[in-house]
GUPA-316352 format. One record per atom (N, C-alpha, C, O, CB): residue in one letter; residue number from 1; y, x, z. Coordinates in nm, 3 decimals. Atoms other than C-alpha are relative to their C-alpha. Glycine has a CB too. Example, Ala and Ser with C-alpha at 12.3 -4.5 7.8 and 13.67 -1.06 7.14 Angstrom:
! GUPA-316352
residu A; num 1; py -0.119; px 0.089; pz 0.000
residu A; num 1; py -0.450; px 1.230; pz 0.780
residu A; num 1; py 0.120; px 0.090; pz 0.000
residu A; num 1; py 0.118; px 0.194; pz 0.066
residu A; num 1; py 0.003; px -0.099; pz 0.125
residu S; num 2; py -0.119; px -0.082; pz -0.006
residu S; num 2; py -0.106; px 1.367; pz 0.714
residu S; num 2; py 0.109; px -0.077; pz 0.073
residu S; num 2; py 0.220; px -0.026; pz 0.090
residu S; num 2; py 0.046; px 0.041; pz -0.142
END
This chain:
! GUPA-316352
residu M; num 1; py -0.122; px 0.075; pz 0.019
residu M; num 1; py 2.590; px -4.132; pz -3.842
residu M; num 1; py 0.017; px -0.023; pz -0.150
residu M; num 1; py 0.001; px 0.068; pz -0.231
residu M; num 1; py 0.124; px 0.074; pz 0.061
residu S; num 2; py -0.019; px 0.035; pz 0.141
residu S; num 2; py 2.657; px -4.313; pz -4.168
residu S; num 2; py 0.141; px 0.041; pz -0.046
residu S; num 2; py 0.226; px 0.078; pz 0.035
residu S; num 2; py -0.022; px -0.151; pz -0.022
residu I; num 3; py -0.132; px -0.030; pz 0.056
residu I; num 3; py 2.951; px -4.248; pz -4.400
residu I; num 3; py 0.104; px -0.098; pz 0.053
residu I; num 3; py 0.216; px -0.060; pz 0.088
residu I; num 3; py -0.004; px -0.003; pz -0.154
residu T; num 4; py -0.093; px 0.101; pz -0.052
residu T; num 4; py 3.110; px -4.573; pz -4.289
residu T; num 4; py 0.033; px 0.027; pz 0.146
residu T; num 4; py 0.149; px 0.015; pz 0.186
residu T; num 4; py -0.060; px -0.140; pz -0.016
residu G; num 5; py -0.024; px -0.032; pz -0.140
residu G; num 5; py 3.066; px -4.478; pz -3.924
residu G; num 5; py 0.091; px 0.120; pz 0.016
residu G; num 5; py 0.176; px 0.123; pz 0.105
residu G; num 5; py -0.131; px 0.025; pz 0.071
residu A; num 6; py -0.084; px -0.119; pz -0.007
residu A; num 6; py 3.223; px -4.138; pz -3.987
residu A; num 6; py 0.145; px -0.033; pz -0.036
residu A; num 6; py 0.238; px 0.018; pz 0.026
residu A; num 6; py -0.053; px 0.109; pz -0.094
residu I; num 7; py -0.136; px 0.039; pz 0.040
residu I; num 7; py 3.523; px -4.296; pz -4.163
residu I; num 7; py 0.067; px -0.082; pz 0.109
residu I; num 7; py 0.185; px -0.061; pz 0.139
residu I; num 7; py -0.003; px -0.080; pz -0.131
residu V; num 8; py -0.056; px 0.082; pz -0.108
residu V; num 8; py 3.573; px -4.552; pz -3.886
residu V; num 8; py 0.033; px 0.089; pz 0.121
residu V; num 8; py 0.137; px 0.071; pz 0.184
residu V; num 8; py -0.099; px -0.112; pz 0.041
residu L; num 9; py -0.026; px -0.092; pz -0.111
residu L; num 9; py 3.544; px -4.277; pz -3.622
residu L; num 9; py 0.124; px 0.084; pz -0.028
residu L; num 9; py 0.205; px 0.105; pz 0.062
residu L; num 9; py -0.121; px 0.092; pz 0.024
residu Y; num 10; py -0.118; px -0.080; pz 0.034
residu Y; num 10; py 3.802; px -4.065; pz -3.808
residu Y; num 10; py 0.127; px -0.084; pz 0.008
residu Y; num 10; py 0.228; px -0.038; pz 0.060
residu Y; num 10; py -0.014; px 0.061; pz -0.139
residu A; num 11; py -0.119; px 0.086; pz -0.003
residu A; num 11; py 4.044; px -4.358; pz -3.850
residu A; num 11; py 0.041; px -0.031; pz 0.144
residu A; num 11; py 0.159; px -0.028; pz 0.178
residu A; num 11; py -0.026; px -0.130; pz -0.077
residu T; num 12; py -0.028; px 0.027; pz -0.141
residu T; num 12; py 4.015; px -4.446; pz -3.481
residu T; num 12; py 0.058; px 0.123; pz 0.068
residu T; num 12; py 0.155; px 0.115; pz 0.143
residu T; num 12; py -0.127; px -0.046; pz 0.072
residu T; num 13; py -0.049; px -0.125; pz -0.058
residu T; num 13; py 4.061; px -4.083; pz -3.381
residu T; num 13; py 0.141; px 0.031; pz -0.049
residu T; num 13; py 0.225; px 0.075; pz 0.029
residu T; num 13; py -0.095; px 0.115; pz -0.034
residu W; num 14; py -0.132; px -0.029; pz 0.056
residu W; num 14; py 4.359; px -4.046; pz -3.616
residu W; num 14; py 0.107; px -0.082; pz 0.069
residu W; num 14; py 0.211; px -0.028; pz 0.107
residu W; num 14; py 0.001; px -0.027; pz -0.151
residu F; num 15; py -0.101; px 0.084; pz -0.063
residu F; num 15; py 4.544; px -4.343; pz -3.468
residu F; num 15; py 0.019; px 0.033; pz 0.147
residu F; num 15; py 0.131; px 0.029; pz 0.197
residu F; num 15; py -0.037; px -0.146; pz -0.016
residu L; num 16; py -0.016; px -0.039; pz -0.141
residu L; num 16; py 4.471; px -4.238; pz -3.110
residu L; num 16; py 0.083; px 0.127; pz 0.012
residu L; num 16; py 0.172; px 0.136; pz 0.097
residu L; num 16; py -0.138; px 0.020; pz 0.066
residu V; num 17; py -0.077; px -0.124; pz -0.003
residu V; num 17; py 4.603; px -3.888; pz -3.179
residu V; num 17; py 0.145; px -0.026; pz -0.044
residu V; num 17; py 0.238; px 0.033; pz 0.012
residu V; num 17; py -0.065; px 0.108; pz -0.091
residu F; num 18; py -0.135; px 0.031; pz 0.048
residu F; num 18; py 4.902; px -4.032; pz -3.369
residu F; num 18; py 0.086; px -0.059; pz 0.111
residu F; num 18; py 0.202; px -0.022; pz 0.127
residu F; num 18; py -0.006; px -0.097; pz -0.118
residu F; num 19; py -0.077; px 0.060; pz -0.108
residu F; num 19; py 5.008; px -4.243; pz -3.073
residu F; num 19; py 0.024; px 0.098; pz 0.115
residu F; num 19; py 0.114; px 0.076; pz 0.197
residu F; num 19; py -0.072; px -0.123; pz 0.052
residu I; num 20; py -0.026; px -0.106; pz -0.099
residu I; num 20; py 4.981; px -3.933; pz -2.852
residu I; num 20; py 0.109; px 0.094; pz -0.052
residu I; num 20; py 0.196; px 0.135; pz 0.024
residu I; num 20; py -0.129; px 0.079; pz 0.032
residu V; num 21; py -0.094; px -0.096; pz 0.059
residu V; num 21; py 5.179; px -3.710; pz -3.092
residu V; num 21; py 0.138; px -0.062; pz -0.022
residu V; num 21; py 0.239; px 0.008; pz -0.012
residu V; num 21; py -0.055; px 0.052; pz -0.132
residu L; num 22; py -0.125; px 0.065; pz 0.038
residu L; num 22; py 5.449; px -3.965; pz -3.182
residu L; num 22; py 0.114; px 0.020; pz 0.102
residu L; num 22; py 0.225; px 0.052; pz 0.059
residu L; num 22; py -0.024; px -0.147; pz -0.017
residu P; num 23; py -0.114; px -0.017; pz -0.091
residu P; num 23; py 5.656; px -3.943; pz -2.860
residu P; num 23; py 0.031; px 0.146; pz 0.038
residu P; num 23; py 0.129; px 0.171; pz 0.108
residu P; num 23; py -0.025; px -0.078; pz 0.126
residu L; num 24; py -0.025; px -0.140; pz -0.034
residu L; num 24; py 5.633; px -3.562; pz -2.833
residu L; num 24; py 0.125; px 0.051; pz -0.070
residu L; num 24; py 0.143; px 0.029; pz -0.190
residu L; num 24; py -0.122; px 0.089; pz -0.037
residu R; num 25; py -0.126; px -0.056; pz 0.050
residu R; num 25; py 5.970; px -3.388; pz -2.880
residu R; num 25; py 0.086; px -0.106; pz -0.068
residu R; num 25; py 0.149; px -0.080; pz -0.170
residu R; num 25; py -0.029; px 0.114; pz -0.098
residu F; num 26; py -0.077; px 0.112; pz 0.054
residu F; num 26; py 6.135; px -3.724; pz -2.944
residu F; num 26; py 0.146; px 0.016; pz 0.036
residu F; num 26; py 0.180; px 0.044; pz 0.151
residu F; num 26; py -0.053; px -0.135; pz 0.053
residu E; num 27; py -0.145; px -0.003; pz -0.024
residu E; num 27; py 6.513; px -3.722; pz -2.982
residu E; num 27; py 0.060; px -0.128; pz -0.055
residu E; num 27; py 0.052; px -0.156; pz -0.175
residu E; num 27; py 0.066; px 0.126; pz -0.066
residu S; num 28; py -0.059; px 0.126; pz 0.041
residu S; num 28; py 6.691; px -4.054; pz -2.990
residu S; num 28; py 0.141; px 0.022; pz -0.052
residu S; num 28; py 0.199; px 0.130; pz -0.036
residu S; num 28; py 0.001; px -0.100; pz 0.117
residu Q; num 29; py -0.137; px -0.009; pz 0.048
residu Q; num 29; py 7.023; px -4.127; pz -3.153
residu Q; num 29; py 0.098; px 0.014; pz 0.116
residu Q; num 29; py 0.202; px 0.079; pz 0.104
residu Q; num 29; py 0.035; px -0.124; pz -0.084
residu G; num 30; py -0.085; px -0.013; pz -0.119
residu G; num 30; py 7.172; px -4.162; pz -2.806
residu G; num 30; py 0.002; px 0.143; pz 0.052
residu G; num 30; py 0.106; px 0.191; pz 0.097
residu G; num 30; py -0.047; px -0.094; pz 0.109
residu D; num 31; py 0.006; px -0.139; pz -0.043
residu D; num 31; py 7.052; px -3.812; pz -2.716
residu D; num 31; py 0.079; px 0.091; pz -0.094
residu D; num 31; py 0.144; px 0.185; pz -0.051
residu D; num 31; py -0.145; px 0.047; pz 0.010
residu A; num 32; py -0.070; px -0.082; pz 0.100
residu A; num 32; py 7.194; px -3.669; pz -3.039
residu A; num 32; py 0.150; px -0.028; pz -0.001
residu A; num 32; py 0.228; px 0.054; pz -0.049
residu A; num 32; py -0.058; px -0.026; pz -0.138
residu G; num 33; py -0.142; px 0.034; pz -0.006
residu G; num 33; py 7.527; px -3.846; pz -2.980
residu G; num 33; py 0.052; px -0.065; pz -0.126
residu G; num 33; py 0.173; px -0.084; pz -0.140
residu G; num 33; py 0.080; px 0.123; pz 0.028
residu E; num 34; py -0.042; px 0.064; pz 0.124
residu E; num 34; py 7.534; px -4.012; pz -3.323
residu E; num 34; py -0.079; px -0.128; pz -0.020
residu E; num 34; py -0.185; px -0.127; pz -0.082
residu E; num 34; py -0.018; px 0.095; pz -0.122
residu V; num 35; py 0.068; px 0.129; pz 0.013
residu V; num 35; py 7.438; px -4.379; pz -3.303
residu V; num 35; py 0.051; px -0.069; pz -0.126
residu V; num 35; py 0.170; px -0.095; pz -0.140
residu V; num 35; py 0.024; px -0.090; pz 0.126
residu V; num 36; py -0.035; px 0.070; pz 0.125
residu V; num 36; py 7.432; px -4.547; pz -3.645
residu V; num 36; py 0.029; px -0.146; pz 0.035
residu V; num 36; py -0.050; px -0.210; pz 0.105
residu V; num 36; py -0.116; px 0.011; pz -0.106
residu P; num 37; py -0.032; px 0.140; pz -0.030
residu P; num 37; py 7.604; px -4.887; pz -3.629
residu P; num 37; py -0.112; px -0.093; pz -0.047
residu P; num 37; py -0.165; px -0.080; pz -0.157
residu P; num 37; py 0.133; px -0.041; pz -0.067
residu G; num 38; py 0.104; px 0.096; pz 0.031
residu G; num 38; py 7.353; px -5.170; pz -3.620
residu G; num 38; py -0.138; px 0.042; pz 0.048
residu G; num 38; py -0.234; px -0.033; pz 0.031
residu G; num 38; py -0.005; px -0.024; pz -0.145
residu T; num 39; py 0.128; px -0.047; pz -0.053
residu T; num 39; py 7.075; px -4.963; pz -3.461
residu T; num 39; py 0.013; px 0.025; pz 0.149
residu T; num 39; py 0.123; px 0.053; pz 0.197
residu T; num 39; py -0.047; px 0.129; pz -0.072
residu P; num 40; py -0.008; px -0.029; pz -0.144
residu P; num 40; py 6.986; px -4.920; pz -3.094
residu P; num 40; py 0.011; px 0.151; pz 0.024
residu P; num 40; py -0.030; px 0.232; pz -0.059
residu P; num 40; py -0.124; px -0.057; pz 0.073
residu A; num 41; py -0.015; px -0.142; pz -0.034
residu A; num 41; py 7.067; px -4.593; pz -2.923
residu A; num 41; py -0.135; px 0.068; pz 0.021
residu A; num 41; py -0.144; px 0.191; pz 0.016
residu A; num 41; py 0.085; px 0.016; pz 0.125
residu S; num 42; py 0.133; px -0.058; pz -0.021
residu S; num 42; py 6.695; px -4.546; pz -2.859
residu S; num 42; py -0.076; px 0.026; pz -0.129
residu S; num 42; py -0.189; px 0.073; pz -0.125
residu S; num 42; py -0.082; px -0.091; pz 0.088
residu A; num 43; py 0.064; px -0.024; pz 0.129
residu A; num 43; py 6.615; px -4.526; pz -3.233
residu A; num 43; py -0.008; px 0.150; pz -0.026
residu A; num 43; py 0.077; px 0.225; pz 0.022
residu A; num 43; py 0.077; px -0.072; pz -0.114
residu P; num 44; py 0.011; px -0.143; pz 0.029
residu P; num 44; py 6.495; px -4.188; pz -3.364
residu P; num 44; py 0.121; px 0.051; pz -0.077
residu P; num 44; py 0.179; px -0.020; pz -0.159
residu P; num 44; py -0.128; px 0.028; pz -0.081
residu S; num 45; py -0.118; px -0.056; pz 0.067
residu S; num 45; py 6.772; px -3.957; pz -3.481
residu S; num 45; py -0.034; px 0.064; pz -0.134
residu S; num 45; py 0.055; px 0.082; pz -0.217
residu S; num 45; py 0.065; px 0.103; pz 0.089
residu G; num 46; py 0.037; px -0.063; pz 0.127
residu G; num 46; py 6.576; px -3.798; pz -3.765
residu G; num 46; py -0.126; px -0.060; pz -0.057
residu G; num 46; py -0.191; px -0.143; pz 0.005
residu G; num 46; py -0.018; px 0.149; pz 0.019
residu H; num 47; py 0.121; px 0.047; pz 0.068
residu H; num 47; py 6.295; px -3.861; pz -4.010
residu H; num 47; py -0.112; px 0.099; pz 0.031
residu H; num 47; py -0.130; px 0.198; pz -0.040
residu H; num 47; py 0.023; px -0.013; pz -0.155
residu V; num 48; py 0.104; px -0.093; pz -0.043
residu V; num 48; py 6.003; px -3.696; pz -3.831
residu V; num 48; py -0.140; px -0.059; pz -0.010
residu V; num 48; py -0.238; px 0.006; pz 0.029
residu V; num 48; py 0.026; px 0.043; pz 0.142
residu V; num 49; py 0.131; px 0.067; pz 0.003
residu V; num 49; py 5.720; px -3.943; pz -3.895
residu V; num 49; py -0.095; px 0.071; pz -0.094
residu V; num 49; py -0.213; px 0.085; pz -0.063
residu V; num 49; py 0.016; px -0.147; pz -0.042
residu A; num 50; py 0.088; px -0.069; pz 0.096
residu A; num 50; py 5.586; px -3.757; pz -4.199
residu A; num 50; py -0.054; px 0.130; pz 0.059
residu A; num 50; py -0.171; px 0.161; pz 0.043
residu A; num 50; py 0.076; px 0.030; pz -0.131
residu R; num 51; py 0.044; px -0.126; pz -0.062
residu R; num 51; py 5.574; px -3.427; pz -4.010
residu R; num 51; py -0.102; px -0.028; pz 0.110
residu R; num 51; py -0.201; px 0.044; pz 0.123
residu R; num 51; py 0.119; px 0.078; pz 0.057
residu K; num 52; py 0.093; px 0.034; pz -0.108
residu K; num 52; py 5.403; px -3.592; pz -3.714
residu K; num 52; py -0.131; px -0.053; pz -0.056
residu K; num 52; py -0.236; px -0.034; pz 0.005
residu K; num 52; py 0.063; px -0.103; pz 0.094
residu A; num 53; py 0.123; px 0.047; pz 0.064
residu A; num 53; py 5.152; px -3.759; pz -3.948
residu A; num 53; py -0.083; px 0.118; pz -0.049
residu A; num 53; py -0.206; px 0.115; pz -0.038
residu A; num 53; py 0.032; px -0.095; pz -0.117
residu K; num 54; py 0.072; px -0.121; pz 0.044
residu K; num 54; py 5.061; px -3.417; pz -4.093
residu K; num 54; py -0.063; px 0.071; pz 0.120
residu K; num 54; py -0.179; px 0.114; pz 0.113
residu K; num 54; py 0.096; px 0.096; pz -0.074
residu I; num 55; py 0.054; px -0.062; pz -0.122
residu I; num 55; py 5.019; px -3.271; pz -3.744
residu I; num 55; py -0.117; px -0.082; pz 0.053
residu I; num 55; py -0.219; px -0.027; pz 0.093
residu I; num 55; py 0.111; px 0.013; pz 0.109
residu T; num 56; py 0.105; px 0.090; pz -0.046
residu T; num 56; py 4.813; px -3.575; pz -3.647
residu T; num 56; py -0.127; px 0.017; pz -0.083
residu T; num 56; py -0.237; px 0.018; pz -0.028
residu T; num 56; py 0.046; px -0.145; pz -0.006
residu T; num 57; py 0.115; px -0.015; pz 0.088
residu T; num 57; py 4.585; px -3.529; pz -3.948
residu T; num 57; py -0.078; px 0.126; pz 0.035
residu T; num 57; py -0.201; px 0.123; pz 0.039
residu T; num 57; py 0.044; px 0.005; pz -0.147
residu L; num 58; py 0.069; px -0.125; pz -0.034
residu L; num 58; py 4.507; px -3.169; pz -3.854
residu L; num 58; py -0.068; px -0.007; pz 0.137
residu L; num 58; py -0.182; px 0.035; pz 0.152
residu L; num 58; py 0.099; px 0.116; pz -0.002
residu V; num 59; py 0.056; px 0.009; pz -0.135
residu V; num 59; py 4.454; px -3.238; pz -3.485
residu V; num 59; py -0.116; px -0.100; pz 0.003
residu V; num 59; py -0.218; px -0.075; pz 0.066
residu V; num 59; py 0.108; px -0.041; pz 0.102
residu A; num 60; py 0.106; px 0.101; pz 0.004
residu A; num 60; py 4.248; px -3.551; pz -3.555
residu A; num 60; py -0.124; px 0.052; pz -0.069
residu A; num 60; py -0.235; px 0.015; pz -0.032
residu A; num 60; py 0.049; px -0.126; pz -0.070
residu L; num 61; py 0.115; px -0.058; pz 0.068
residu L; num 61; py 4.025; px -3.355; pz -3.792
residu L; num 61; py -0.082; px 0.086; pz 0.096
residu L; num 61; py -0.205; px 0.081; pz 0.094
residu L; num 61; py 0.046; px 0.084; pz -0.121
residu V; num 62; py 0.069; px -0.084; pz -0.098
residu V; num 62; py 3.941; px -3.107; pz -3.516
residu V; num 62; py -0.070; px -0.086; pz 0.105
residu V; num 62; py -0.186; px -0.064; pz 0.137
residu V; num 62; py 0.098; px 0.098; pz 0.068
residu V; num 63; py 0.058; px 0.088; pz -0.102
residu V; num 63; py 3.886; px -3.380; pz -3.256
residu V; num 63; py -0.118; px -0.077; pz -0.058
residu V; num 63; py -0.221; px -0.091; pz 0.008
residu V; num 63; py 0.106; px -0.097; pz 0.054
residu W; num 64; py 0.107; px 0.074; pz 0.066
residu W; num 64; py 3.676; px -3.582; pz -3.504
residu W; num 64; py -0.122; px 0.089; pz -0.021
residu W; num 64; py -0.235; px 0.044; pz -0.002
residu W; num 64; py 0.048; px -0.056; pz -0.133
residu A; num 65; py 0.112; px -0.091; pz 0.023
residu A; num 65; py 3.463; px -3.277; pz -3.587
residu A; num 65; py -0.078; px 0.025; pz 0.129
residu A; num 65; py -0.201; px 0.032; pz 0.127
residu A; num 65; py 0.051; px 0.133; pz -0.057
residu V; num 66; py 0.068; px -0.020; pz -0.129
residu V; num 66; py 3.387; px -3.219; pz -3.219
residu V; num 66; py -0.079; px -0.124; pz 0.038
residu V; num 66; py -0.196; px -0.114; pz 0.077
residu V; num 66; py 0.103; px 0.035; pz 0.111
residu I; num 67; py 0.070; px 0.125; pz -0.035
residu I; num 67; py 3.299; px -3.584; pz -3.158
residu I; num 67; py -0.119; px -0.022; pz -0.092
residu I; num 67; py -0.227; px -0.060; pz -0.045
residu I; num 67; py 0.097; px -0.120; pz -0.007
residu A; num 68; py 0.109; px 0.018; pz 0.095
residu A; num 68; py 3.088; px -3.601; pz -3.475
residu A; num 68; py -0.113; px 0.098; pz 0.028
residu A; num 68; py -0.231; px 0.063; pz 0.015
residu A; num 68; py 0.051; px 0.017; pz -0.143
residu A; num 69; py 0.104; px -0.099; pz -0.032
residu A; num 69; py 2.904; px -3.281; pz -3.378
residu A; num 69; py -0.080; px -0.042; pz 0.122
residu A; num 69; py -0.202; px -0.026; pz 0.125
residu A; num 69; py 0.064; px 0.138; pz 0.024
residu V; num 70; py 0.070; px 0.047; pz -0.120
residu V; num 70; py 2.821; px -3.424; pz -3.037
residu V; num 70; py -0.092; px -0.118; pz -0.035
residu V; num 70; py -0.205; px -0.124; pz 0.012
residu V; num 70; py 0.102; px -0.042; pz 0.110
residu I; num 71; py 0.081; px 0.116; pz 0.039
residu I; num 71; py 2.698; px -3.750; pz -3.192
residu I; num 71; py -0.120; px 0.044; pz -0.082
residu I; num 71; py -0.232; px 0.000; pz -0.056
residu I; num 71; py 0.084; px -0.101; pz -0.079
residu L; num 72; py 0.108; px -0.043; pz 0.089
residu L; num 72; py 2.492; px -3.577; pz -3.461
residu L; num 72; py -0.101; px 0.090; pz 0.069
residu L; num 72; py -0.218; px 0.093; pz 0.030
residu L; num 72; py 0.058; px 0.072; pz -0.119
residu S; num 73; py 0.094; px -0.089; pz -0.069
residu S; num 73; py 2.339; px -3.324; pz -3.220
residu S; num 73; py -0.099; px -0.079; pz 0.084
residu S; num 73; py -0.211; px -0.032; pz 0.107
residu S; num 73; py 0.076; px 0.099; pz 0.089
residu G; num 74; py 0.089; px 0.082; pz -0.082
residu G; num 74; py 2.189; px -3.602; pz -3.009
residu G; num 74; py -0.005; px 0.042; pz 0.145
residu G; num 74; py -0.085; px -0.012; pz 0.221
residu G; num 74; py -0.136; px 0.004; pz -0.057
residu R; num 75; py -0.001; px -0.046; pz -0.139
residu R; num 75; py 2.268; px -3.419; pz -2.685
residu R; num 75; py 0.050; px -0.109; pz 0.095
residu R; num 75; py 0.003; px -0.121; pz 0.208
residu R; num 75; py 0.087; px 0.126; pz 0.014
residu I; num 76; py -0.053; px 0.110; pz -0.079
residu I; num 76; py 2.465; px -3.717; pz -2.557
residu I; num 76; py -0.022; px -0.127; pz -0.081
residu I; num 76; py 0.028; px -0.139; pz -0.192
residu I; num 76; py 0.152; px 0.020; pz 0.037
residu G; num 77; py 0.027; px 0.126; pz 0.066
residu G; num 77; py 2.342; px -4.062; pz -2.648
residu G; num 77; py 0.064; px -0.115; pz 0.074
residu G; num 77; py 0.125; px -0.097; pz 0.179
residu G; num 77; py -0.148; px -0.023; pz -0.014
residu I; num 78; py -0.060; px 0.118; pz -0.062
residu I; num 78; py 2.451; px -4.414; pz -2.568
residu I; num 78; py -0.065; px -0.029; pz 0.135
residu I; num 78; py 0.001; px -0.081; pz 0.225
residu I; num 78; py -0.015; px -0.122; pz -0.093
residu R; num 79; py 0.069; px 0.024; pz -0.128
residu R; num 79; py 2.191; px -4.434; pz -2.290
residu R; num 79; py 0.047; px 0.097; pz 0.109
residu R; num 79; py 0.035; px 0.067; pz 0.228
residu R; num 79; py -0.151; px 0.013; pz -0.019
residu D; num 80; py -0.051; px -0.095; pz -0.098
residu D; num 80; py 2.343; px -4.127; pz -2.123
residu D; num 80; py 0.128; px -0.048; pz 0.067
residu D; num 80; py 0.160; px -0.006; pz 0.179
residu D; num 80; py 0.024; px 0.134; pz -0.067
residu I; num 81; py -0.125; px 0.048; pz -0.058
residu I; num 81; py 2.669; px -4.310; pz -2.065
residu I; num 81; py -0.014; px -0.141; pz 0.057
residu I; num 81; py 0.086; px -0.205; pz 0.089
residu I; num 81; py 0.110; px 0.002; pz -0.104
residu D; num 82; py 0.027; px 0.133; pz -0.057
residu D; num 82; py 2.505; px -4.632; pz -1.937
residu D; num 82; py 0.001; px 0.012; pz 0.153
residu D; num 82; py -0.105; px 0.023; pz 0.215
residu D; num 82; py -0.137; px -0.057; pz -0.052
residu I; num 83; py -0.010; px -0.019; pz -0.145
residu I; num 83; py 2.635; px -4.604; pz -1.579
residu I; num 83; py -0.039; px -0.124; pz 0.079
residu I; num 83; py -0.068; px -0.115; pz 0.198
residu I; num 83; py 0.140; px 0.042; pz 0.037
residu M; num 84; py 0.034; px 0.123; pz -0.070
residu M; num 84; py 2.562; px -4.967; pz -1.496
residu M; num 84; py -0.150; px -0.029; pz -0.004
residu M; num 84; py -0.197; px -0.120; pz 0.065
residu M; num 84; py 0.076; px -0.116; pz -0.059
residu G; num 85; py 0.143; px 0.022; pz 0.010
residu G; num 85; py 2.193; px -4.943; pz -1.591
residu G; num 85; py -0.038; px -0.127; pz -0.073
residu G; num 85; py -0.141; px -0.187; pz -0.045
residu G; num 85; py -0.059; px -0.002; pz 0.135
residu V; num 86; py 0.022; px 0.124; pz 0.072
residu V; num 86; py 2.216; px -5.234; pz -1.831
residu V; num 86; py -0.109; px 0.016; pz -0.107
residu V; num 86; py -0.186; px -0.077; pz -0.130
residu V; num 86; py 0.130; px -0.047; pz -0.064
residu M; num 87; py 0.097; px -0.021; pz 0.108
residu M; num 87; py 2.003; px -5.082; pz -2.109
residu M; num 87; py -0.139; px 0.026; pz 0.054
residu M; num 87; py -0.156; px 0.079; pz 0.164
residu M; num 87; py 0.044; px 0.116; pz -0.088
residu N; num 88; py 0.138; px -0.022; pz -0.037
residu N; num 88; py 1.629; px -5.073; pz -2.096
residu N; num 88; py -0.035; px 0.148; pz -0.024
residu N; num 88; py -0.029; px 0.195; pz -0.138
residu N; num 88; py -0.094; px -0.093; pz -0.080
residu H; num 89; py 0.027; px -0.144; pz 0.012
residu H; num 89; py 1.532; px -4.709; pz -2.027
residu H; num 89; py -0.145; px 0.031; pz -0.034
residu H; num 89; py -0.180; px 0.148; pz -0.047
residu H; num 89; py 0.037; px 0.069; pz 0.129
residu S; num 90; py 0.140; px -0.026; pz 0.027
residu S; num 90; py 1.162; px -4.754; pz -2.102
residu S; num 90; py -0.027; px 0.034; pz -0.145
residu S; num 90; py -0.127; px 0.100; pz -0.175
residu S; num 90; py -0.082; px -0.117; pz 0.041
residu T; num 91; py 0.018; px -0.033; pz 0.141
residu T; num 91; py 1.203; px -4.731; pz -2.481
residu T; num 91; py 0.098; px 0.107; pz -0.042
residu T; num 91; py 0.213; px 0.105; pz 0.002
residu T; num 91; py 0.016; px -0.124; pz -0.087
residu P; num 92; py -0.091; px -0.109; pz 0.041
residu P; num 92; py 1.349; px -4.420; pz -2.648
residu P; num 92; py 0.108; px -0.042; pz -0.094
residu P; num 92; py 0.190; px 0.040; pz -0.135
residu P; num 92; py -0.076; px 0.109; pz -0.062
END
């Protein structure tokens, strides 16, 4: 895996984990009972994006390390996940 491939894999992993972490323990302004005028009741009640970004960075690093280890080990290749049989299996 090249450096560019590793960076793209990490960025993709980071955003996927971020979108999983973002709604966890979400408290809206409506739930808190204090709706700021001009905002919807479903808006977040606090500033938690920075904390969730830090959590995402740590979790994404672990997930990325596992995925990168699998790719670099060569135990699972692109031909192993070819369930439709589209790739030519005669060449390595």
